[in-house]
C-alpha positions as CSV (number, residue, x, y, z in Angstrom):
1,M,22.8,-43.1,-3.8
2,K,21.5,-43.3,-7.3
3,A,17.8,-43.5,-8.1
4,E,16.5,-46.9,-9.3
5,T,15.1,-47.1,-12.8
6,T,12.4,-49.3,-14.4
7,A,12.8,-51.4,-17.5
8,S,11.6,-48.6,-19.7
9,G,14.3,-46.2,-18.3
10,A,12.0,-44.1,-16.1
11,S,13.5,-43.1,-12.7
12,I,11.6,-44.0,-9.6
13,A,10.8,-40.9,-7.5
14,E,13.1,-40.5,-4.5
15,S,11.9,-39.9,-1.0
16,P,11.1,-36.3,-0.3
17,D,13.8,-34.2,1.2
18,P,13.0,-33.5,4.9
19,R,14.7,-30.1,4.6
20,V,11.9,-28.9,2.3
21,G,9.3,-29.5,5.0
22,V,11.4,-27.7,7.6
23,R,11.7,-24.7,5.3
24,D,7.9,-24.6,4.8
25,E,7.3,-24.8,8.5
26,L,9.8,-22.0,9.2
27,R,8.2,-19.9,6.5
28,L,4.7,-20.5,8.1
29,M,6.0,-19.6,11.5
30,R,7.6,-16.5,10.1
31,S,4.3,-15.4,8.5
32,M,2.5,-16.1,11.8
33,L,5.0,-14.1,13.8
34,I,4.7,-11.2,11.4
35,G,0.9,-11.3,11.7
36,I,1.1,-11.4,15.5
37,F,3.5,-8.5,15.5
38,I,1.2,-6.4,13.2
39,L,-1.8,-7.1,15.5
40,M,0.2,-6.2,18.6
41,T,1.5,-3.0,17.0
42,A,-2.1,-2.0,16.1
43,A,-3.3,-2.7,19.6
44,A,-0.4,-0.7,21.1
45,L,-1.1,2.2,18.8
46,Y,-4.8,2.1,19.8
47,F,-4.6,1.8,23.5
48,A,-1.5,4.0,23.9
49,R,-2.6,6.7,21.4
50,A,-2.2,9.4,24.0
51,F,1.6,8.7,23.8
52,F,2.1,7.7,20.2
53,M,-0.1,10.4,18.6
54,P,1.9,13.5,19.8
55,V,5.2,11.7,19.2
56,I,4.5,10.8,15.6
57,L,3.0,14.3,15.0
58,A,6.3,15.7,16.4
59,F,8.3,13.6,14.0
60,L,6.2,14.6,11.0
61,L,6.5,18.3,12.0
62,A,10.2,18.0,12.4
63,L,10.5,16.3,9.0
64,T,8.4,19.0,7.4
65,L,10.7,21.8,8.8
66,T,14.0,19.9,8.2
67,P,14.6,21.3,4.7
68,I,14.3,24.9,6.0
69,V,16.7,24.1,8.9
70,R,19.1,22.5,6.4
71,F,18.9,25.5,4.1
72,L,19.6,28.0,7.0
73,R,22.5,25.8,8.2
74,K,24.2,26.2,4.9
75,R,23.8,30.0,5.3
76,G,25.6,29.8,8.6
77,I,22.6,29.8,11.1
78,P,23.0,27.1,13.8
79,E,20.3,24.4,14.0
80,V,19.3,25.5,17.6
81,V,18.6,29.0,16.4
82,S,16.7,28.1,13.3
83,A,14.8,25.3,15.0
84,T,13.7,27.6,17.8
85,L,12.5,30.3,15.4
86,L,10.6,27.8,13.2
87,V,8.9,26.2,16.2
88,L,7.9,29.5,17.6
89,L,6.6,30.6,14.2
90,S,4.6,27.3,14.1
91,I,3.1,28.0,17.5
92,F,2.2,31.5,16.5
93,I,0.5,30.3,13.4
94,F,-1.4,27.5,15.3
95,V,-2.6,29.9,18.0
96,S,-3.5,32.6,15.6
97,A,-5.5,30.2,13.4
98,G,-7.3,28.8,16.4
99,Y,-8.2,32.3,17.7
100,L,-9.4,33.5,14.3
101,L,-11.4,30.4,13.4
102,S,-12.8,29.6,16.8
103,G,-15.6,32.2,16.7
104,P,-16.9,31.3,13.2
105,V,-16.6,27.6,13.7
106,I,-18.5,27.8,17.0
107,N,-21.3,29.8,15.3
108,L,-21.6,27.3,12.6
109,V,-21.8,24.5,15.1
110,N,-24.4,26.3,17.1
111,N,-26.5,27.2,14.0
112,S,-26.2,23.7,12.5
113,Y,-29.9,23.0,13.2
114,S,-31.1,26.2,11.5
115,I,-28.7,25.6,8.6
116,G,-30.3,22.2,8.1
117,Q,-33.8,23.7,8.2
118,Q,-32.8,26.4,5.7
119,L,-31.3,23.8,3.4
120,T,-34.3,21.6,3.6
121,E,-36.6,24.6,2.7
122,R,-34.3,25.6,-0.1
123,L,-34.3,22.1,-1.6
124,A,-38.0,21.4,-0.9
125,P,-39.0,21.6,-4.6
126,F,-36.4,18.9,-5.4
127,K,-37.0,16.6,-2.4
128,R,-40.8,16.6,-2.1
129,P,-41.1,12.8,-1.6
130,L,-38.4,12.8,1.2
131,E,-40.2,15.7,2.9
132,M,-43.5,13.8,2.9
133,M,-41.8,10.8,4.4
134,A,-40.3,13.1,7.1
135,D,-43.7,14.5,7.9
136,V,-45.2,11.0,8.3
137,S,-42.3,10.1,10.6
138,R,-42.9,13.2,12.7
139,Q,-46.6,12.5,13.0
140,L,-45.9,8.9,14.1
141,G,-43.5,10.3,16.7
142,A,-46.2,12.7,18.0
143,L,-48.8,9.9,18.2
144,T,-46.3,7.8,20.2
145,E,-45.7,10.5,22.7
146,T,-49.5,11.2,23.2
147,A,-50.3,7.6,23.5
148,Q,-48.3,7.2,26.7
149,E,-50.1,6.1,29.8
150,P,-51.4,8.9,32.0
151,G,-49.4,9.6,35.2
152,V,-46.2,8.3,33.7
153,Q,-43.5,10.9,34.0
154,R,-40.6,11.1,31.6
155,V,-37.3,11.3,33.5
156,A,-34.3,12.9,31.9
157,V,-31.0,12.0,33.4
158,A,-28.5,14.8,33.1
159,P,-25.0,13.7,32.4
160,S,-22.7,14.1,35.4
161,G,-19.2,15.3,35.4
162,I,-19.4,17.4,32.2
163,L,-17.1,20.1,33.5
164,S,-14.6,17.7,34.8
165,T,-14.6,15.7,31.5
166,A,-14.2,18.9,29.5
167,A,-11.4,20.1,31.8
168,S,-9.6,16.8,31.4
169,N,-10.0,16.8,27.7
170,I,-8.6,20.3,27.4
171,L,-5.7,19.4,29.7
172,G,-5.0,16.3,27.6
173,A,-5.1,18.3,24.4
174,G,-2.8,21.0,25.8
175,T,-0.3,18.4,27.0
176,S,-0.3,16.7,23.6
177,I,0.2,20.0,21.8
178,T,3.1,20.9,24.1
179,I,4.7,17.5,23.5
180,V,4.4,18.0,19.8
181,F,6.2,21.3,19.7
182,V,8.8,20.6,22.3
183,L,9.8,17.3,20.9
184,S,9.9,18.7,17.3
185,L,12.2,21.5,18.7
186,F,14.6,18.9,20.1
187,L,14.5,16.8,17.0
188,L,15.3,19.8,14.8
189,A,18.0,21.2,17.1
190,S,19.8,17.9,17.4
191,G,21.2,18.2,13.9
192,T,23.1,15.1,12.9
193,L,23.0,13.3,16.3
194,F,20.6,10.6,15.1
195,Y,22.7,10.0,12.0
196,E,25.8,9.6,14.1
197,K,24.1,7.1,16.4
198,I,22.9,5.1,13.5
199,V,26.4,4.9,12.0
200,Q,27.9,3.9,15.3
201,S,25.6,0.9,15.5
202,F,27.3,-0.8,12.5
203,T,30.8,-2.3,12.5
204,S,32.1,-2.4,8.9
205,L,32.7,0.7,6.9
206,S,30.6,-0.5,4.0
207,Q,27.6,-1.0,6.2
208,K,28.0,2.4,7.8
209,K,28.1,4.1,4.3
210,R,25.0,2.2,3.1
211,A,23.1,2.9,6.3
212,L,24.0,6.6,6.2
213,R,23.1,6.8,2.5
214,V,19.7,5.2,3.1
215,V,18.9,7.3,6.1
216,Y,19.8,10.5,4.3
217,D,17.8,9.5,1.2
218,V,14.7,8.6,3.2
219,E,14.9,11.7,5.3
220,R,15.4,14.0,2.3
221,E,12.6,12.5,0.2
222,I,10.1,12.5,3.1
223,S,10.9,16.0,4.3
224,H,10.7,17.3,0.7
225,Y,7.3,15.7,0.2
226,L,5.9,16.9,3.5
227,L,7.1,20.5,3.1
228,T,6.0,20.6,-0.6
229,V,2.5,19.2,0.2
230,T,2.1,21.6,3.2
231,L,3.0,24.6,1.0
232,I,0.6,23.4,-1.8
233,N,-2.3,23.0,0.6
234,A,-1.6,26.4,2.2
235,G,-1.6,27.9,-1.3
236,L,-4.8,26.1,-2.2
237,G,-6.5,27.3,1.0
238,T,-5.4,30.9,0.3
239,V,-6.8,30.8,-3.3
240,I,-10.1,29.2,-2.2
241,G,-10.5,31.7,0.6
242,L,-9.8,34.7,-1.6
243,G,-12.1,33.4,-4.3
244,L,-15.0,32.7,-1.9
245,W,-14.5,36.2,-0.4
246,G,-14.8,37.7,-3.9
247,L,-18.0,35.7,-4.4
248,G,-19.5,37.0,-1.2
249,M,-19.5,33.8,0.8
250,P,-19.8,34.2,4.5
251,N,-16.7,33.2,6.6
252,P,-14.3,32.7,3.6
253,L,-11.4,32.3,6.1
254,V,-13.0,29.2,7.6
255,W,-13.5,27.6,4.2
256,G,-10.0,28.4,3.1
257,A,-8.6,26.9,6.2
258,A,-10.8,23.9,5.9
259,A,-9.7,23.4,2.3
260,A,-6.0,23.6,3.3
261,L,-6.5,21.2,6.2
262,L,-8.8,18.7,4.5
263,N,-6.6,18.5,1.4
264,F,-4.2,16.3,3.4
265,L,-7.0,13.7,2.8
266,P,-6.8,13.0,-0.9
267,Y,-10.2,12.6,-2.6
268,V,-12.1,12.6,0.7
269,G,-11.0,16.0,1.9
270,A,-11.8,17.7,-1.4
271,L,-15.3,16.1,-1.4
272,I,-16.0,17.2,2.2
273,T,-14.9,20.8,1.4
274,L,-17.1,20.8,-1.7
275,L,-20.2,19.6,0.2
276,L,-19.7,22.1,3.0
277,V,-19.3,25.0,0.6
278,T,-22.3,23.9,-1.4
279,V,-24.5,23.7,1.7
280,I,-23.5,27.2,2.9
281,A,-23.8,28.7,-0.6
282,L,-27.3,27.4,-1.1
283,I,-28.6,28.9,2.1
284,S,-26.6,32.2,1.7
285,F,-27.6,33.3,-1.8
286,D,-31.1,33.8,-3.2
287,S,-30.3,32.5,-6.7
288,I,-29.4,28.8,-7.0
289,S,-27.4,29.4,-10.1
290,Y,-25.3,32.0,-8.4
291,A,-24.9,29.8,-5.3
292,L,-23.4,27.1,-7.5
293,L,-20.6,29.4,-8.5
294,A,-18.9,28.9,-5.1
295,P,-18.7,25.0,-5.3
296,S,-17.8,25.2,-8.9
297,F,-14.8,27.5,-8.1
298,V,-13.7,25.1,-5.3
299,L,-14.0,22.1,-7.7
300,L,-11.9,23.9,-10.3
301,C,-9.2,24.7,-7.8
302,D,-9.1,21.1,-6.6
303,I,-8.8,19.8,-10.2
304,I,-6.0,22.1,-11.0
305,E,-4.2,21.3,-7.7
306,G,-4.7,17.5,-8.0
307,Q,-4.0,17.1,-11.7
308,F,-1.3,19.7,-12.4
309,V,0.3,21.4,-9.4
310,T,0.9,18.4,-7.1
311,P,2.1,15.9,-9.7
312,V,4.6,18.5,-11.1
313,M,5.9,19.7,-7.7
314,V,5.9,16.4,-5.9
315,G,6.7,14.0,-8.7
316,R,5.1,10.8,-9.9
317,R,7.4,8.5,-8.0
318,L,5.8,9.3,-4.6
319,E,2.2,8.9,-5.9
320,I,0.2,6.3,-3.9
321,N,-2.6,4.2,-5.4
322,A,-6.1,5.1,-4.5
323,V,-7.0,1.8,-2.8
324,A,-4.0,2.1,-0.4
325,I,-5.0,5.7,0.4
326,F,-8.6,4.8,1.3
327,I,-7.5,1.8,3.4
328,A,-5.0,4.0,5.2
329,I,-7.5,6.7,5.9
330,A,-10.1,4.2,7.1
331,F,-7.5,2.5,9.4
332,W,-6.0,5.6,10.9
333,S,-9.4,7.3,11.4
334,W,-10.6,4.3,13.3
335,L,-7.4,4.2,15.2
336,W,-6.9,7.9,16.1
337,G,-10.0,9.7,14.8
338,F,-9.8,12.8,12.6
339,I,-6.1,13.5,13.5
340,G,-5.2,10.0,12.5
341,A,-7.0,10.5,9.2
342,L,-5.0,13.6,8.5
343,M,-1.8,11.7,9.2
344,A,-2.7,8.7,7.1
345,V,-1.3,9.7,3.8
346,P,2.0,11.3,5.1
347,L,2.6,8.1,7.1
348,L,1.8,6.0,4.0
349,V,4.4,8.0,2.0
350,V,6.9,7.5,4.8
351,I,6.3,3.7,4.7
352,K,6.6,3.7,0.9
353,V,9.9,5.6,0.8
354,F,11.3,3.4,3.5
355,C,10.3,0.2,1.7
356,D,11.7,1.4,-1.7
357,H,15.2,1.6,-0.1
358,F,15.3,-2.0,1.1
359,D,15.2,-5.0,-1.3
360,G,13.3,-7.2,1.1
361,L,10.5,-4.6,1.3
362,S,10.4,-3.5,-2.3
363,H,7.2,-5.5,-3.0
364,V,5.4,-3.5,-0.3
365,G,6.5,-0.3,-1.9
366,N,5.5,-1.5,-5.3
367,F,2.0,-2.4,-3.9
368,L,1.6,1.1,-2.5
369,A,2.8,2.9,-5.6
370,A,0.3,4.3,-8.2
371,Q,-0.5,2.2,-11.2
372,Q,2.1,2.4,-14.0
373,A,1.9,1.6,-17.6
374,I,3.1,-2.0,-18.3
375,V,5.0,-2.4,-21.5
376,V,4.4,-5.8,-23.1
377,E,7.1,-6.8,-25.5
378,D,6.1,-8.4,-28.8
379,E,6.7,-12.1,-29.0
380,P,9.5,-13.3,-31.4
381,A,8.4,-14.0,-34.9
382,E,9.4,-17.7,-34.6
383,N,6.9,-18.1,-31.7
384,N,4.2,-16.6,-33.9
385,H,5.0,-19.1,-36.6
386,K,4.8,-21.9,-34.1
387,A,1.4,-20.7,-32.8
388,A,0.2,-20.6,-36.4
């Protein structure tokens, strides 16, 4: 049916196509379903964190050790043997680190109050106004306590069930750690089982080839990134620990381990390490100028690692923009605490690599990527003449 025209030749607008409205409604329903799915996933991860946390940690550990298993397999060592040796080595490193660091860390926690007092006394010349405000607050607190009515007794309620709570927490942590290592052992020892199952779920040969190529690419990039970053952080912690030991810092092993562990948190981890080392250095050395050498050395190591070592060894393609990193750290720390914060960036890289291999999710991977230089082409000369 042709559109009617007026006397001047202008066509009269046809009635709107009902299919356009249906498509808009379907698009809206799809967006709502995606939002509901995201909210339900976040709720499941929060309330079932006792299950999801060790499982995801096991997958990350398996991906980290996969390049080593693949390298040993090419040398004729079966996956079961190499996976068992690597998991046992990981358990040995974990137990040894916990044993060596437990004593100094407990001492630091027990002496935290005295450390705070020493730091306040050391920085008294620089924080005199704050110290006066603190004195006024303490005096007001003392007046409030003395102004209580006579005969009124203050009752302190001791928390009940401390031993049972601590025992249950220790048991839960031990169970989670066991799940992590055992599940990672099975994942590493399974070899190509998961790839075979993925290929068998498709019918056509072209789909099987594409699925296998995508799975291999994603697994290779993620495992390379995790292993490389782990080695870089271990090297950073070793250098910082040796440097602080040379400067005479107390407990250099603790600060080296803290630097290696916290460096999984970009920006935030380096800042926390720098602040902790600065506090301990200020109360450990008599000269403030000499005390500042320790944080200066840590800052120099972080700059070299962040600006030169990691970009060269990891590559620019897997860089994540700072906004996405901070949002991920805030979200996973709210979801799973400190362990979730440590897992935030590796999981973000996993999501980015996965999205880069699918056209429908490429915009998500582009959003997570670091900012790149945008080349603006010059306009044609004829457009410039028209503008003139």
